Each structure stands twice: as C-alpha cells, then as structure tokens.
N, CA and C atoms as an extended XYZ file, in Angstrom:
324
Properties=species:S:1:pos:R:3:atomname:S:1:resname:S:1:resid:I:1 pbc="F F F"
N        -2.348       19.249        4.677 N   MET     1
C        -1.582       18.104        5.128 CA  MET     1
C        -0.093       18.447        4.954 C   MET     1
N         0.690       18.161        5.986 N   ASP     2
C         2.116       18.460        5.888 CA  ASP     2
C         2.844       17.378        5.076 C   ASP     2
N         4.076       17.656        4.733 N   ARG     3
C         4.864       16.765        3.860 CA  ARG     3
C         5.051       15.381        4.474 C   ARG     3
N         5.344       15.313        5.758 N   LYS     4
C         5.575       14.038        6.426 CA  LYS     4
C         4.306       13.164        6.390 C   LYS     4
N         3.173       13.776        6.660 N   THR     5
C         1.909       13.051        6.633 CA  THR     5
C         1.598       12.568        5.224 C   THR     5
N         1.785       13.442        4.238 N   ARG     6
C         1.548       13.063        2.843 CA  ARG     6
C         2.444       11.899        2.433 C   ARG     6
N         3.715       11.955        2.810 N   ASN     7
C         4.647       10.873        2.473 CA  ASN     7
C         4.204        9.546        3.087 C   ASN     7
N         3.703        9.595        4.317 N   ARG     8
C         3.235        8.377        4.972 CA  ARG     8
C         2.065        7.768        4.195 C   ARG     8
N         1.107        8.605        3.786 N   TYR     9
C        -0.041        8.099        3.024 CA  TYR     9
C         0.365        7.626        1.632 C   TYR     9
N         1.306        8.303        1.019 N   GLU    10
C         1.785        7.864       -0.295 CA  GLU    10
C         2.494        6.511       -0.195 C   GLU    10
N         3.243        6.317        0.882 N   THR    11
C         3.918        5.041        1.083 CA  THR    11
C         2.909        3.934        1.335 C   THR    11
N         1.883        4.216        2.121 N   ARG    12
C         0.815        3.233        2.332 CA  ARG    12
C         0.164        2.859        1.006 C   ARG    12
N        -0.106        3.853        0.173 N   ALA    13
C        -0.733        3.604       -1.124 CA  ALA    13
C         0.173        2.746       -2.007 C   ALA    13
N         1.472        2.975       -1.950 N   ARG    14
C         2.415        2.193       -2.750 CA  ARG    14
C         2.393        0.723       -2.326 C   ARG    14
N         2.332        0.471       -1.028 N   VAL    15
C         2.264       -0.907       -0.535 CA  VAL    15
C         0.947       -1.556       -0.967 C   VAL    15
N        -0.159       -0.823       -0.832 N   LEU    16
C        -1.455       -1.369       -1.244 CA  LEU    16
C        -1.495       -1.637       -2.739 C   LEU    16
N        -0.909       -0.746       -3.533 N   LYS    17
C        -0.857       -0.969       -4.981 CA  LYS    17
C        -0.036       -2.212       -5.306 C   LYS    17
N         1.036       -2.439       -4.546 N   ALA    18
C         1.866       -3.622       -4.782 CA  ALA    18
C         1.077       -4.901       -4.512 C   ALA    18
N         0.160       -4.850       -3.567 N   LEU    19
C        -0.650       -6.018       -3.246 CA  LEU    19
C        -1.849       -6.181       -4.176 C   LEU    19
N        -2.168       -5.153       -4.932 N   ALA    20
C        -3.417       -5.114       -5.698 CA  ALA    20
C        -3.358       -5.902       -7.006 C   ALA    20
N        -2.975       -7.156       -6.910 N   HIS    21
C        -2.997       -8.043       -8.068 CA  HIS    21
C        -3.174       -9.470       -7.554 C   HIS    21
N        -4.074      -10.240       -8.140 N   PRO    22
C        -4.324      -11.603       -7.639 CA  PRO    22
C        -3.069      -12.477       -7.551 C   PRO    22
N        -2.202      -12.399       -8.530 N   SER    23
C        -0.989      -13.225       -8.498 CA  SER    23
C        -0.074      -12.817       -7.355 C   SER    23
N         0.046      -11.523       -7.119 N   ARG    24
C         0.900      -11.058       -6.023 CA  ARG    24
C         0.300      -11.420       -4.669 C   ARG    24
N        -1.024      -11.351       -4.556 N   LEU    25
C        -1.671      -11.762       -3.306 CA  LEU    25
C        -1.407      -13.240       -3.032 C   LEU    25
N        -1.507      -14.062       -4.079 N   MET    26
C        -1.252      -15.487       -3.925 CA  MET    26
C         0.200      -15.739       -3.517 C   MET    26
N         1.129      -15.013       -4.132 N   MET    27
C         2.542      -15.200       -3.797 CA  MET    27
C         2.817      -14.807       -2.347 C   MET    27
N         2.241      -13.708       -1.893 N   VAL    28
C         2.433      -13.291       -0.501 CA  VAL    28
C         1.860      -14.343        0.435 C   VAL    28
N         0.673      -14.859        0.126 N   ASP    29
C         0.084      -15.931        0.930 CA  ASP    29
C         1.027      -17.135        1.005 C   ASP    29
N         1.566      -17.516       -0.134 N   GLU    30
C         2.452      -18.679       -0.185 CA  GLU    30
C         3.750      -18.407        0.565 C   GLU    30
N         4.290      -17.206        0.428 N   LEU    31
C         5.536      -16.868        1.120 CA  LEU    31
C         5.325      -16.743        2.627 C   LEU    31
N         4.093      -16.526        3.053 N   ALA    32
C         3.797      -16.521        4.488 CA  ALA    32
C         3.933      -17.935        5.060 C   ALA    32
N         3.750      -18.948        4.212 N   ARG    33
C         3.886      -20.339        4.641 CA  ARG    33
C         5.354      -20.756        4.693 C   ARG    33
N         6.108      -20.383        3.638 N   GLN    34
C         7.534      -20.742        3.561 CA  GLN    34
C         8.186      -20.006        2.411 C   GLN    34
N         9.515      -19.928        2.470 N   GLU    35
C        10.226      -19.297        1.363 CA  GLU    35
C        10.091      -20.175        0.119 C   GLU    35
N        10.188      -19.527       -1.033 N   ARG    36
C        10.034      -20.231       -2.309 CA  ARG    36
C        11.035      -19.676       -3.313 C   ARG    36
N        11.467      -20.537       -4.237 N   CYS    37
C        12.291      -20.060       -5.338 CA  CYS    37
C        11.361      -19.554       -6.440 C   CYS    37
N        11.911      -18.756       -7.310 N   VAL    38
C        11.119      -18.193       -8.403 CA  VAL    38
C        10.490      -19.303       -9.243 C   VAL    38
N        11.231      -20.373       -9.459 N   CYS    39
C        10.688      -21.463      -10.284 CA  CYS    39
C         9.441      -22.075       -9.651 C   CYS    39
N         9.416      -22.216       -8.328 N   GLU    40
C         8.229      -22.751       -7.653 CA  GLU    40
C         7.047      -21.792       -7.786 C   GLU    40
N         7.307      -20.509       -7.578 N   LEU    41
C         6.238      -19.517       -7.684 CA  LEU    41
C         5.717      -19.427       -9.108 C   LEU    41
N         6.607      -19.581      -10.082 N   THR    42
C         6.204      -19.555      -11.485 CA  THR    42
C         5.210      -20.674      -11.770 C   THR    42
N         5.505      -21.856      -11.259 N   GLU    43
C         4.603      -22.995      -11.452 CA  GLU    43
C         3.267      -22.765      -10.741 C   GLU    43
N         3.321      -22.230       -9.532 N   MET    44
C         2.096      -21.999       -8.752 CA  MET    44
C         1.194      -20.948       -9.401 C   MET    44
N         1.799      -19.875       -9.888 N   VAL    45
C         1.032      -18.782      -10.497 CA  VAL    45
C         0.524      -19.188      -11.879 C   VAL    45
N         1.326      -19.986      -12.573 N   GLY    46
C         0.935      -20.391      -13.924 CA  GLY    46
C         1.254      -19.333      -14.960 C   GLY    46
N         2.308      -18.582      -14.706 N   ALA    47
C         2.752      -17.547      -15.649 CA  ALA    47
C         4.220      -17.804      -15.984 C   ALA    47
N         4.727      -17.074      -16.958 N   ASP    48
C         6.131      -17.259      -17.311 CA  ASP    48
C         7.027      -16.612      -16.253 C   ASP    48
N         8.288      -17.023      -16.245 N   MET    49
C         9.221      -16.585      -15.216 CA  MET    49
C         9.430      -15.070      -15.213 C   MET    49
N         9.435      -14.446      -16.371 N   SER    50
C         9.653      -12.998      -16.408 CA  SER    50
C         8.484      -12.242      -15.773 C   SER    50
N         7.271      -12.739      -15.970 N   THR    51
C         6.093      -12.116      -15.361 CA  THR    51
C         6.131      -12.256      -13.842 C   THR    51
N         6.447      -13.457      -13.373 N   VAL    52
C         6.526      -13.698      -11.931 CA  VAL    52
C         7.652      -12.872      -11.322 C   VAL    52
N         8.779      -12.789      -12.006 N   SER    53
C         9.895      -11.980      -11.507 CA  SER    53
C         9.510      -10.512      -11.398 C   SER    53
N         8.738      -10.023      -12.352 N   LYS    54
C         8.279       -8.639      -12.302 CA  LYS    54
C         7.352       -8.423      -11.100 C   LYS    54
N         6.428       -9.360      -10.875 N   HIS    55
C         5.551       -9.273       -9.702 CA  HIS    55
C         6.375       -9.254       -8.419 C   HIS    55
N         7.370      -10.127       -8.339 N   LEU    56
C         8.212      -10.193       -7.146 CA  LEU    56
C         9.020       -8.919       -6.959 C   LEU    56
N         9.439       -8.320       -8.043 N   SER    57
C        10.162       -7.052       -7.974 CA  SER    57
C         9.275       -5.949       -7.390 C   SER    57
N         8.023       -5.929       -7.785 N   ILE    58
C         7.076       -4.942       -7.253 CA  ILE    58
C         6.891       -5.154       -5.753 C   ILE    58
N         6.736       -6.410       -5.342 N   LEU    59
C         6.586       -6.711       -3.918 CA  LEU    59
C         7.846       -6.359       -3.137 C   LEU    59
N         8.979       -6.604       -3.738 N   ARG    60
C        10.259       -6.291       -3.084 CA  ARG    60
C        10.443       -4.786       -2.942 C   ARG    60
N        10.137       -4.032       -3.992 N   ASN    61
C        10.279       -2.575       -3.940 CA  ASN    61
C         9.336       -1.940       -2.926 C   ASN    61
N         8.226       -2.612       -2.649 N   ALA    62
C         7.283       -2.111       -1.645 CA  ALA    62
C         7.697       -2.519       -0.233 C   ALA    62
N         8.741       -3.333       -0.115 N   GLY    63
C         9.227       -3.742        1.193 CA  GLY    63
C         8.530       -4.954        1.774 C   GLY    63
N         7.826       -5.691        0.938 N   LEU    64
C         7.051       -6.835        1.427 CA  LEU    64
C         7.816       -8.148        1.415 C   LEU    64
N         8.746       -8.306        0.498 N   VAL    65
C         9.495       -9.560        0.409 CA  VAL    65
C        10.992       -9.282        0.328 C   VAL    65
N        11.757      -10.284        0.734 N   ASP    66
C        13.214      -10.282        0.604 CA  ASP    66
C        13.603      -11.351       -0.391 C   ASP    66
N        14.777      -11.193       -0.984 N   MET    67
C        15.279      -12.212       -1.903 CA  MET    67
C        16.696      -12.586       -1.520 C   MET    67
N        17.038      -13.826       -1.850 N   GLU    68
C        18.387      -14.321       -1.592 CA  GLU    68
C        18.784      -15.211       -2.753 C   GLU    68
N        19.923      -14.913       -3.352 N   LYS    69
C        20.412      -15.723       -4.464 CA  LYS    69
C        21.266      -16.852       -3.903 C   LYS    69
N        20.938      -18.072       -4.322 N   ARG    70
C        21.689      -19.268       -3.920 CA  ARG    70
C        22.052      -20.030       -5.178 C   ARG    70
N        23.271      -19.885       -5.601 N   GLY    71
C        23.695      -20.502       -6.851 CA  GLY    71
C        22.927      -19.881       -7.998 C   GLY    71
N        22.282      -20.720       -8.786 N   ALA    72
C        21.518      -20.227       -9.936 CA  ALA    72
C        20.084      -19.863       -9.565 C   ALA    72
N        19.657      -20.211       -8.357 N   GLN    73
C        18.275      -19.973       -7.938 CA  GLN    73
C        18.149      -18.715       -7.090 C   GLN    73
N        17.000      -18.078       -7.189 N   VAL    74
C        16.677      -16.924       -6.350 CA  VAL    74
C        15.492      -17.313       -5.477 C   VAL    74
N        15.666      -17.161       -4.173 N   TYR    75
C        14.620      -17.509       -3.213 CA  TYR    75
C        14.029      -16.241       -2.622 C   TYR    75
N        12.721      -16.284       -2.414 N   TYR    76
C        12.002      -15.158       -1.828 CA  TYR    76
C        11.364      -15.589       -0.516 C   TYR    76
N        11.295      -14.639        0.402 N   SER    77
C        10.628      -14.865        1.680 CA  SER    77
C         9.842      -13.610        2.034 C   SER    77
N         8.852      -13.802        2.864 N   LEU    78
C         8.040      -12.681        3.318 CA  LEU    78
C         8.852      -11.887        4.327 C   LEU    78
N         8.975      -10.607        4.100 N   ARG    79
C         9.787       -9.750        4.958 CA  ARG    79
C         9.041       -9.358        6.228 C   ARG    79
N         7.738       -9.127        6.091 N   VAL    80
C         6.922       -8.693        7.222 CA  VAL    80
C         5.695       -9.595        7.324 C   VAL    80
N         5.638      -10.378        8.378 N   THR    81
C         4.535      -11.323        8.519 CA  THR    81
C         3.228      -10.650        8.911 C   THR    81
N         3.284       -9.395        9.339 N   CYS    82
C         2.060       -8.708        9.746 CA  CYS    82
C         1.078       -8.544        8.587 C   CYS    82
N         1.548       -8.674        7.363 N   VAL    83
C         0.650       -8.544        6.206 CA  VAL    83
C        -0.439       -9.610        6.238 C   VAL    83
N        -0.170      -10.756        6.852 N   THR    84
C        -1.201      -11.794        6.936 CA  THR    84
C        -2.357      -11.337        7.828 C   THR    84
N        -2.075      -10.501        8.811 N   GLY    85
C        -3.141       -9.911        9.626 CA  GLY    85
C        -4.032       -9.014        8.788 C   GLY    85
N        -3.422       -8.293        7.870 N   PHE    86
C        -4.184       -7.451        6.945 CA  PHE    86
C        -5.080       -8.318        6.071 C   PHE    86
N        -4.565       -9.478        5.639 N   PHE    87
C        -5.372      -10.396        4.834 CA  PHE    87
C        -6.571      -10.900        5.622 C   PHE    87
N        -6.380      -11.181        6.905 N   HIS    88
C        -7.504      -11.603        7.747 CA  HIS    88
C        -8.545      -10.491        7.833 C   HIS    88
N        -8.082       -9.267        7.929 N   CYS    89
C        -8.985       -8.111        7.952 CA  CYS    89
C        -9.768       -8.034        6.634 C   CYS    89
N        -9.095       -8.219        5.512 N   LEU    90
C        -9.771       -8.212        4.215 CA  LEU    90
C       -10.846       -9.284        4.142 C   LEU    90
N       -10.539      -10.466        4.664 N   GLU    91
C       -11.525      -11.552        4.662 CA  GLU    91
C       -12.750      -11.167        5.487 C   GLU    91
N       -12.540      -10.476        6.592 N   GLU    92
C       -13.659      -10.027        7.422 CA  GLU    92
C       -14.505       -8.995        6.682 C   GLU    92
N       -13.861       -8.082        5.976 N   VAL    93
C       -14.586       -7.101        5.160 CA  VAL    93
C       -15.424       -7.827        4.116 C   VAL    93
N       -14.837       -8.812        3.447 N   MET    94
C       -15.561       -9.573        2.421 CA  MET    94
C       -16.740      -10.328        3.026 C   MET    94
N       -16.524      -10.942        4.187 N   ARG    95
C       -17.587      -11.706        4.851 CA  ARG    95
C       -18.737      -10.785        5.257 C   ARG    95
N       -18.407       -9.630        5.820 N   THR    96
C       -19.430       -8.672        6.245 CA  THR    96
C       -20.237       -8.177        5.049 C   THR    96
N       -19.551       -7.855        3.963 N   ALA    97
C       -20.243       -7.377        2.765 CA  ALA    97
C       -21.153       -8.458        2.198 C   ALA    97
N       -20.696       -9.705        2.200 N   ALA    98
C       -21.517      -10.810        1.690 CA  ALA    98
C       -22.753      -11.011        2.566 C   ALA    98
N       -22.581      -10.917        3.866 N   GLU    99
C       -23.731      -11.060        4.772 CA  GLU    99
C       -24.749       -9.946        4.546 C   GLU    99
N       -24.265       -8.731        4.345 N   GLU   100
C       -25.168       -7.606        4.080 CA  GLU   100
C       -25.934       -7.819        2.779 C   GLU   100
N       -25.264       -8.338        1.764 N   GLN   101
C       -25.925       -8.612        0.489 CA  GLN   101
C       -26.988       -9.689        0.657 C   GLN   101
N       -26.685      -10.706        1.433 N   LEU   102
C       -27.651      -11.775        1.678 CA  LEU   102
C       -28.887      -11.243        2.412 C   LEU   102
N       -28.666      -10.332        3.344 N   GLU   103
C       -29.792       -9.732        4.065 CA  GLU   103
C       -30.701       -8.943        3.125 C   GLU   103
N       -30.112       -8.316        2.120 N   LEU   104
C       -30.903       -7.534        1.173 CA  LEU   104
C       -31.830       -8.395        0.317 C   LEU   104
N       -31.402       -9.617        0.040 N   VAL   105
C       -32.204      -10.473       -0.834 CA  VAL   105
C       -32.995      -11.529       -0.070 C   VAL   105
N       -32.895      -11.521        1.251 N   ALA   106
C       -33.606      -12.518        2.063 CA  ALA   106
C       -35.124      -12.312        1.932 C   ALA   106
N       -35.800      -13.416        1.767 N   ILE   107
C       -37.264      -13.387        1.695 CA  ILE   107
C       -37.808      -13.327        3.112 C   ILE   107
N       -38.731      -12.429        3.324 N   ARG   108
C       -39.280      -12.257        4.679 CA  ARG   108
C       -40.625      -12.889        4.782 C   ARG   108
C-alpha cells in the first residue's frame, strides 16, 4: 500500500475512533438537529463539563464538529451532515444482524 492510500485509511480510522463512544454518538445526533452550547450537551449526556468538553475536542479534531465562542458560552455545530447517512447505514447493519439472529432461533 502506498503512503497516500495508507494515510487515507488512517484518517478514516481516526474519524471512526472519534465516533466510537456512546456519548459522542449522542452528541453528533443532537448536533445534527441543531447547534448546542456545551452546557446543554453536558446536561444531555449527564457528565461533567470537562468530560463533555474532552469528547467535543475529539470530535472537533476529527473534523466532525465546529465550535464558536459567544461571550462566555461555546457553541458546537455539526460540520458535516453526511455523518447522519452513516448512522442510517449503521442502523441497517444492526437491523440485518438482529433479523439474522431471530432466524437462527425461530421455531420451525
């Protein structure tokens, strides 16, 4: 594999790793609906502000969210809405796997 190809796959892995946490998935889902301040996300996640800020930093470094400081508040928005399409794909994978499991245990 050449360097350019490897870099592309490493970047994909970095984005997937950034999404690989339930709290971050929830925040991305919420930011797909509307921008939110850190205080709102903190309440929604149910964690302390430093933990939520760290999660948001990971999402920001992966290129998934943008931030804007307004006075004392920091607001986040989803940078790329196409990630919601990926979430729909994940739901389809989950649905297919569940159906296959049900078929395995179905009484004939």
